[in-house]
N, C-alpha and C positions, 0 to 999 in steps of 0.2 A: 591335676589342674593344667589347663591349656597354657602354653608359654605366654601367649598374648595376655590372657587374664592375669597370670601371675605377675607379669611386668606392670600391668595397670594397677594391681593391688599394691605392689611395692611403691609405686609412684604416689598413690593415694596416701599411704602411711607417711611418706616423707613430707607431704604437704600439710600435715596436721600441725596446728599450733598448740603450744603448751600454755595452759591457763595459769593464773597466779597460784592456785592451790596445788596444782600438779608440779609447778616449779619449786614450791616450798618442800613438797614431799621428796622430789629428786635431790634437792640440796641436803635435806635431813638424812636421807639414806646414803648419800655420798660421804657425809661426815661421821655417820654412826660407827663404822669400824674404828676410826681414830679415837673417838670419845670412849668407846668400850675398852680398847687396848690401853689408853692412857689411864683410865680409872682403875682398871684391873691391875695394871703395872704399879700404880701408886699404892694400892692396897697391899699387894704382895711385897713391895719394897718396905713399906711400913711394918709389915709383919716379920720379915726376915731380918731387917736391920733396925730393930725397935729402939735400942739405945742411941745408935748413931743418928737416927732420923727423928729423935724426940722433939727437936726444935722446929722441924719442918712440918707444916700442916698438910693433911691429906688433900685438901681442896687445892692448895697451891701446887702440889706435886701433880695432881690429876690435870689441872689446867695447863701446866707446862707440857706434860705428856700429850694431851689432846691437841694442843696447838702445833707441836712438832709433828705429830702424826698427820694432822690435816695438811700441813705444808708439804709433807712427803707425798701425800695422795695427790695434791694439786700438781706437784712436780712430775709425778708419774703420768698424770692425765695430759699434761703439756708435752712431756717427752715422748710418750708412746702414742699419743693421739686418741687413746680410749681408756676407759676405766676398767679396773678389775684384773690387771696383770699380776701374776704371782711375784714378779720382781718389785712391783710397786708395794705390795703388801709386805714383802721382806724389808724394803727400805723403810716402810712405816714402822715396823717393829724395831728396827735399828735406831730410827730417829726418836722414838719414844724412850728407848733405853738410854740413849745419849742425853736426852732432855732430863730424864729422872736423875741420872748421875749428876748432871750439872746443877740442877735445881736443889738436889738433896745434899750433895757433898761439897761441891766446889763453890757454889754461890754463898754458902753459909759463912765462909772464912772472912 
């Protein structure tokens, strides 16, 4: 591609607007990893610590994990200026684990 045409193509892409449905899909795809890790982590925690977490509901654990993971993703987006960094995903896993520990073991007391 000719450099002039390539530059014009990039400018045209940057000037596009995002419609409401596209914005919804972007938001859902941004939050999806946090919800998946939160729900999976809650299910695995309930499976591994069955007796200790008998009083904690799966939905409550999954909600705490998902919210903590989403906050970690937002912090990574703000901190790094873009989405999808491996450090952000590592922080998300750590935040979900911390939230599950807090919601399942500390908060019950």
